[in-house]
C-alpha positions as CSV (number, residue, x, y, z in Angstrom):
1,D,9.0,72.0,-58.9
2,T,8.8,72.6,-55.2
3,S,9.7,76.3,-55.2
4,L,7.2,78.1,-57.4
5,D,7.4,81.2,-55.3
6,A,11.1,81.5,-56.0
7,H,10.2,82.1,-59.7
8,A,7.6,84.8,-58.9
9,T,5.1,82.6,-60.7
10,N,1.5,83.7,-60.4
11,D,-1.6,81.5,-61.1
12,E,-2.1,83.0,-64.5
13,R,1.4,82.1,-65.5
14,L,1.1,78.6,-64.0
15,S,-2.1,78.0,-66.0
16,A,-0.4,78.9,-69.2
17,I,2.6,76.6,-68.4
18,F,0.3,73.7,-67.5
19,K,-1.7,74.2,-70.7
20,A,1.4,74.4,-72.9
21,R,2.9,71.2,-71.3
22,G,-0.3,69.3,-71.2
23,I,-0.2,68.9,-67.4
24,R,-3.5,67.8,-66.0
25,G,-2.7,67.3,-62.4
26,C,-0.5,68.5,-59.6
27,L,0.4,67.6,-56.0
28,L,0.6,70.5,-53.6
29,P,2.8,69.6,-50.6
30,F,2.4,71.2,-47.1
31,M,1.0,74.5,-48.3
32,I,1.5,76.0,-44.9
33,Y,5.0,76.8,-46.0
34,H,3.9,78.8,-49.1
35,D,3.2,82.5,-49.0
36,R,0.4,82.0,-51.5
37,T,-3.0,80.3,-51.8
38,P,-2.8,76.8,-53.3
39,F,-2.8,76.7,-57.1
40,M,-6.1,75.4,-58.2
41,H,-7.6,75.7,-61.7
42,E,-10.8,74.4,-63.4
43,G,-8.8,72.4,-65.9
44,V,-6.4,70.8,-63.4
45,A,-6.8,68.1,-60.8
46,A,-5.0,69.0,-57.5
47,V,-4.3,67.0,-54.4
48,G,-2.7,68.4,-51.3
49,L,-0.2,66.5,-49.2
50,G,-0.5,67.4,-45.5
51,E,-2.9,69.7,-43.8
52,C,-3.6,73.1,-45.5
53,P,-5.0,76.0,-43.6
54,D,-6.5,77.5,-46.7
55,Q,-10.3,77.5,-46.6
56,R,-10.9,76.4,-50.1
57,P,-12.0,72.7,-50.4
58,M,-9.2,70.5,-51.7
59,H,-8.6,66.8,-52.0
60,T,-6.0,66.0,-49.4
61,V,-3.8,63.1,-48.2
62,T,-2.2,63.6,-44.8
63,S,-0.8,61.9,-41.8
64,D,-3.3,60.8,-39.2
65,Y,-2.2,63.2,-36.4
66,F,-4.9,62.1,-34.0
67,K,-4.1,58.4,-34.3
68,N,-0.4,59.1,-34.3
69,L,-0.5,60.8,-30.9
70,T,-2.7,58.0,-29.6
71,T,-0.1,55.5,-30.8
72,A,2.7,57.5,-29.0
73,V,0.6,57.6,-25.8
74,D,0.1,53.8,-26.0
75,A,3.9,53.3,-26.2
76,L,4.6,55.6,-23.3
77,L,1.9,54.1,-21.1
78,A,3.3,50.6,-21.9
79,A,6.7,51.8,-20.8
80,G,5.3,52.8,-17.4
81,Y,5.3,56.6,-17.7
82,Q,2.8,58.3,-15.4
83,R,3.0,62.0,-16.1
84,I,3.0,62.5,-19.9
85,G,3.4,66.0,-21.2
86,F,2.8,67.6,-24.6
87,C,4.6,70.6,-26.1
88,E,4.0,71.9,-29.6
89,H,5.3,75.0,-31.3
90,G,2.8,77.3,-33.1
91,Q,3.8,76.3,-36.6
92,S,3.0,72.7,-35.8
93,T,-0.3,73.6,-34.3
94,V,-1.3,75.3,-37.6
95,L,0.1,72.4,-39.7
96,S,-1.9,69.8,-37.8
97,Q,-4.9,72.1,-37.5
98,G,-4.9,71.6,-33.8
99,V,-5.4,67.8,-34.1
100,H,-2.3,66.8,-32.1
101,W,-3.5,69.1,-29.3
102,G,-7.0,67.7,-29.4
103,S,-5.8,64.2,-29.4
104,F,-3.6,64.8,-26.4
105,L,-6.6,66.3,-24.4
106,W,-8.7,63.2,-25.3
107,N,-5.9,60.8,-24.4
108,Q,-5.4,62.5,-21.0
109,Q,-8.6,60.7,-19.9
110,R,-6.7,57.5,-19.7
111,M,-3.4,58.8,-18.2
112,P,-2.7,58.1,-14.5
113,Q,-1.8,61.8,-13.9
114,T,-2.5,64.8,-16.1
115,V,0.0,67.5,-17.2
116,P,-1.3,70.7,-18.8
117,P,-0.2,70.9,-22.5
118,L,2.1,73.7,-23.6
119,V,1.1,74.8,-27.1
120,R,1.8,77.7,-29.5
121,L,5.4,77.7,-28.3
122,P,7.4,80.2,-30.4
123,V,9.9,78.5,-32.7
124,T,12.5,81.0,-31.6
125,D,13.1,82.0,-28.0
126,G,10.9,79.3,-26.7
127,K,13.4,77.8,-24.3
128,A,12.5,79.9,-21.3
129,A,8.8,79.1,-21.6
130,F,9.5,75.4,-22.1
131,M,11.7,75.2,-19.0
132,R,9.2,77.1,-16.9
133,W,6.5,74.7,-17.9
134,F,8.8,71.7,-17.2
135,E,9.9,72.9,-13.8
136,E,6.3,73.6,-12.8
137,H,4.7,70.3,-13.9
138,R,7.7,67.9,-14.0
139,P,6.4,65.4,-16.6
140,D,8.2,62.1,-16.7
141,A,7.8,61.9,-20.5
142,I,7.2,64.6,-23.1
143,L,5.7,64.4,-26.6
144,V,7.1,67.2,-28.7
145,T,7.0,68.4,-32.3
146,F,10.4,70.1,-32.4
147,Y,14.0,68.8,-31.9
148,Q,15.3,71.6,-29.7
149,A,13.6,70.2,-26.6
150,G,16.4,67.6,-26.3
151,Q,19.1,70.3,-26.3
152,W,17.2,72.4,-23.8
153,L,16.8,69.5,-21.3
154,H,20.5,68.6,-21.7
155,E,21.6,72.2,-21.0
156,A,19.4,72.1,-17.8
157,G,21.4,69.1,-16.6
158,L,18.6,66.5,-17.3
159,R,19.3,63.1,-18.7
160,V,17.2,61.6,-21.5
161,P,15.7,59.0,-20.9
162,E,17.0,58.5,-17.3
163,D,15.4,61.7,-15.9
164,V,12.7,62.3,-18.5
165,G,11.5,60.5,-21.6
166,L,11.3,62.4,-24.9
167,A,9.3,61.3,-28.0
168,H,8.9,63.2,-31.3
169,L,5.6,63.1,-33.2
170,G,7.2,63.4,-36.6
171,L,10.6,61.7,-36.8
172,T,13.1,63.2,-39.2
173,A,16.8,63.1,-39.8
174,E,17.2,65.9,-37.2
175,V,16.0,63.5,-34.5
176,A,17.8,60.3,-35.6
177,G,17.8,57.8,-32.8
178,W,14.8,59.3,-31.0
179,S,11.7,57.4,-30.0
180,G,8.6,58.7,-31.7
181,V,6.2,58.4,-34.6
182,N,7.3,57.8,-38.2
183,Y,4.5,59.5,-40.0
184,E,5.2,57.4,-43.2
185,A,5.8,60.3,-45.6
186,A,6.4,58.0,-48.5
187,A,3.1,56.4,-48.0
188,V,1.4,59.8,-47.8
189,G,3.0,60.7,-51.1
190,S,2.1,57.4,-52.8
191,A,-1.5,57.7,-51.7
192,G,-1.6,61.3,-53.0
193,V,-0.4,60.1,-56.4
194,D,-3.1,57.3,-56.4
195,M,-5.8,59.9,-55.6
196,L,-4.6,62.3,-58.2
197,V,-4.4,59.7,-61.0
198,S,-7.9,58.5,-60.1
199,H,-9.3,62.0,-60.7
200,I,-7.4,62.5,-63.9
201,L,-8.7,59.2,-65.2
202,R,-12.3,60.3,-64.5
203,N,-11.7,63.8,-66.0
204,D,-12.5,65.2,-62.6
205,Y,-10.9,68.6,-62.5
206,G,-11.2,71.9,-60.6
207,V,-12.1,72.9,-57.1
208,P,-14.1,69.9,-55.6
209,T,-17.6,70.4,-54.2
210,V,-17.0,67.6,-51.7
211,P,-13.3,67.2,-51.0
212,K,-11.8,63.8,-50.2
213,L,-9.6,63.5,-47.1
214,M,-7.4,60.5,-46.6
215,Y,-5.5,59.9,-43.4
216,I,-2.4,57.6,-43.3
217,P,-1.5,56.3,-39.8
218,G,2.1,56.4,-38.7
219,R,4.0,53.9,-36.6
220,W,5.8,54.0,-33.3
221,V,9.6,53.7,-33.5
222,Q,11.4,52.8,-30.3
223,G,14.6,54.8,-30.0
224,R,17.0,55.8,-27.3
225,T,15.0,58.7,-25.8
226,T,12.3,56.7,-23.9
227,R,12.3,53.5,-21.8
228,P,11.4,50.4,-23.7
229,P,7.8,49.2,-23.3
230,L,7.0,46.7,-20.5
231,A,3.9,45.4,-22.3
232,P,4.0,43.0,-25.3
233,M,4.2,44.6,-28.7
234,T,1.5,44.1,-31.3
235,E,2.2,42.6,-34.7
236,H,2.3,46.1,-36.1
237,G,5.1,47.1,-33.8
238,S,3.1,49.3,-31.4
239,P,1.9,48.4,-27.9
240,S,-1.9,48.9,-27.9
241,R,-3.7,49.7,-24.6
242,S,-6.2,52.2,-26.0
243,W,-8.9,49.7,-26.9
244,D,-8.8,48.1,-23.4
245,W,-9.3,51.6,-21.9
246,F,-12.2,52.3,-24.3
247,D,-13.9,49.0,-23.5
248,E,-13.5,49.5,-19.7
249,N,-14.8,53.1,-19.7
250,F,-17.5,52.9,-22.4
251,Q,-18.3,49.2,-22.3
252,I,-18.1,48.8,-26.0
253,G,-17.6,45.0,-25.8
254,P,-15.4,42.8,-28.1
255,M,-15.0,43.5,-31.7
256,T,-16.8,41.0,-34.0
C-alpha cells in the first residue's frame, strides 16, 4: 500500500494491522512525500527507500546523489562543455538532503569556468527566476532536477542542444529522450528488499541504534539534449575524467 494517508491510518492502527497479518517488515519509499513521520515500531523492521528528512535513525537505501552528479559532470566535460550550470527546485534539495548541491560545488573545482548554482527554485512560478539566472550567467550546459526547464528554454527561443545542453539528474518518463542520469530505481528497490530481509532473518526490529545507509550509483544516459562525448566511453557507459583530475590536483597516484 503506497497511500496510507488516504486511509487516515495512524501508527496505532498500523501496528494492529501488522500484528494481525503477521507482517514483520516494511519498506518506506520517499517519505518526503508523506505528511507524517515514517511508521516505525519495535516489532517491525523498516527500511527507507530514498532520503528521508525525518531525524529518527532509519536503515535506508538511496541513490548516490553525489556520485550521480559527478558522473553527469564527467559526461558534460567529455562533450566539451565549458560553463556548466546547476538548477534545482526546493523539493529536490530536501529530497537529496543538499547532496546534489554539495556535489556540484565540489565538481566546480575541475570545471574550466564556474557558474553560480541556482537552488531552492519554487516548483511553481520559477520560470522568471530561472530565465534571469540563465541570461545573467549564460551556461552552455545545465544540470536540472525538473522537466520544465526544457519548455522554458524553448519558449525563450533557445535550441537544445544547439544553443544550450540540458541534462536531468533523475530521468523519468516525463523527460524521455533527454540526456541525464538513470538513478536505477529498480536496483534501489531490490537492495532495499535485500536489506529488509536480512534484518527479519536476524530478528532485528525497531528503531536502529546505528542505521545502515546504502548508496546505489546511477548511470549516464546519452540522449538528444546534450552533445555526444568527444572522449572515449568507459566499459560502464560513462566517460570518466574525474580520477585524472583528482590525481593531477592531489597527486594520489595510480590505483593498485
